[in-house]
C-alpha positions in Angstrom: 15.8 23.6 6.4 19.0 22.1 7.9 19.6 22.9 11.6 22.9 22.4 13.3 22.9 21.5 17.0 25.8 21.4 19.4 25.5 18.7 22.1 27.6 18.6 25.3 27.7 16.7 28.5 30.0 16.8 31.5 28.1 14.9 34.2 27.3 11.2 34.7 27.2 8.9 31.6 28.3 11.6 29.2 28.1 9.5 26.0 24.7 8.1 27.1 23.4 11.7 27.5 24.7 12.7 24.1 23.0 9.7 22.5 19.8 10.3 24.5 19.8 14.0 23.4 20.2 13.1 19.8 17.6 10.4 19.9 15.2 12.8 21.8 15.5 15.4 19.1 14.8 12.8 16.5 11.5 11.7 18.2 9.9 14.7 16.6 8.1 13.5 13.5 9.5 16.1 11.2 13.2 15.6 12.2 15.5 13.7 9.9 19.2 13.2 10.9 21.3 14.2 8.0 24.7 14.4 9.7 26.6 13.7 12.9 30.1 14.4 13.9 32.4 12.2 16.0 32.4 12.7 19.7 35.1 14.9 21.1 36.6 15.1 24.6 37.1 18.7 25.5 38.3 20.8 28.4 35.6 23.0 30.0 35.6 26.6 28.9 34.9 29.7 31.1 34.0 27.6 34.2 34.5 28.3 37.9 37.7 26.7 39.4 35.5 24.1 41.2 34.4 22.7 37.8 37.8 22.8 36.0 38.0 19.0 36.1 34.6 18.3 34.6 35.6 17.5 31.0 33.0 17.5 28.3 32.0 15.2 25.6 30.8 17.3 22.6 29.3 16.5 19.2 27.4 18.2 16.4 24.3 16.8 14.8 22.5 18.1 11.7 18.7 17.7 11.4 16.5 18.4 8.4 13.2 19.9 9.5 10.4 22.2 8.5 10.0 23.4 12.1 11.3 26.9 12.9 14.3 27.6 15.1 11.9 29.0 17.7 10.0 25.7 17.7 13.3 23.8 18.0 14.3 26.0 21.0 11.2 24.7 22.8 11.9 21.2 21.8 15.5 21.1 22.9 14.5 22.6 26.2 12.1 19.7 26.7 14.8 17.2 25.8 17.3 18.8 28.2 14.7 18.8 31.0 13.8 15.1 30.3 17.5 14.3 30.6 17.9 16.0 34.0 19.3 19.3 33.0 18.9 21.7 35.9 19.4 25.5 35.4 20.4 27.1 38.7 21.4 30.3 37.0 25.1 29.7 37.6 27.0 30.3 34.3 28.7 27.2 32.7 27.9 24.9 35.6 28.2 21.1 35.1 25.3 19.6 33.3 23.9 16.3 32.1 23.3 17.7 28.7 23.5 21.0 26.9 21.9 21.5 23.5 22.5 24.7 21.4 21.2 25.7 18.0 24.3 26.6 16.0 22.4 27.6 12.8 19.1 27.2 11.1 19.5 27.3 7.4 20.2 30.9 6.4 18.1 32.4 9.2 19.4 35.2 11.3 17.5 35.6 14.6 18.3 38.1 17.3 15.5 37.9 19.9 15.4 37.9 23.7 15.2 34.1 23.8 17.2 33.1 20.8 20.2 34.2 18.7 21.0 32.3 15.5 23.6 31.7 14.4 24.9 31.0 17.9 26.7 34.1 19.1 29.9 32.3 20.2 30.2 29.6 17.5 33.3 31.3 16.1 35.1 31.3 19.5 34.7 27.7 20.5 37.0 24.9 19.4 34.5 22.4 21.0 31.9 23.6 18.5 34.2 24.2 15.5 36.0 20.9 15.5 32.9 18.7 15.2 31.1 21.2 12.9 34.2 21.4 10.6 34.1 17.6 10.5 30.5 17.4 9.1 30.2 20.7 7.2 33.7 22.1 6.5 32.6 24.3 3.6 29.5 25.7 5.3 29.3 29.5 5.5 27.0 30.6 8.3 25.1 33.8 7.9 27.2 36.9 8.7 30.5 35.0 8.2 32.4 35.3 4.9 34.6 32.3 5.7 33.8 28.6 5.6 33.6 26.8 9.0 36.9 25.0 8.4 38.7 28.3 7.8 37.2 29.9 10.9 38.3 26.8 12.9 41.9 26.9 11.4 42.2 30.6 12.3 41.2 30.0 16.0 44.0 29.8 18.4 43.6 26.4 20.2 43.7 27.2 23.9 41.7 24.3 25.1 42.0 20.6 24.4 39.7 19.1 21.8 40.3 15.4 21.0 38.3 13.1 18.8 37.5 10.0 20.9 34.6 8.2 19.3 33.9 8.2 15.6 30.7 6.2 15.5 28.0 6.6 18.1 
């Protein structure tokens, strides 16, 4: 099954954290990298005024794996912790790395711990731009339009700029 992950960082060596997150996910023996977007510089979204200048680097990676989305949720939590992610409970605070599961094949999951496809993937340019780059024709469960069409229909309120093609 193909699983799409969104990676983001807005603290420290942001590109280094994205690379380390990707590489950390690939350490699992059943993980095969099948796609990777460019890196995008993006404005923070829905953050406190104190964090408005903490710009993100974002990317999407695609992994082929037989592990379930629930197993991947545990794995990505371990990778985030290893890379210094601290969760204080404050919403959208600065972070070394943030990893989200965007989709897991054609699975639909709505549990206390996990919602797949990601509940806000349609609303976020910082997710849609890199996802449209690597899977423009992908149609996620519950959405009748391809990713590129969802992205084109979204009003671009925040800056999303491709800055690194190969990483």
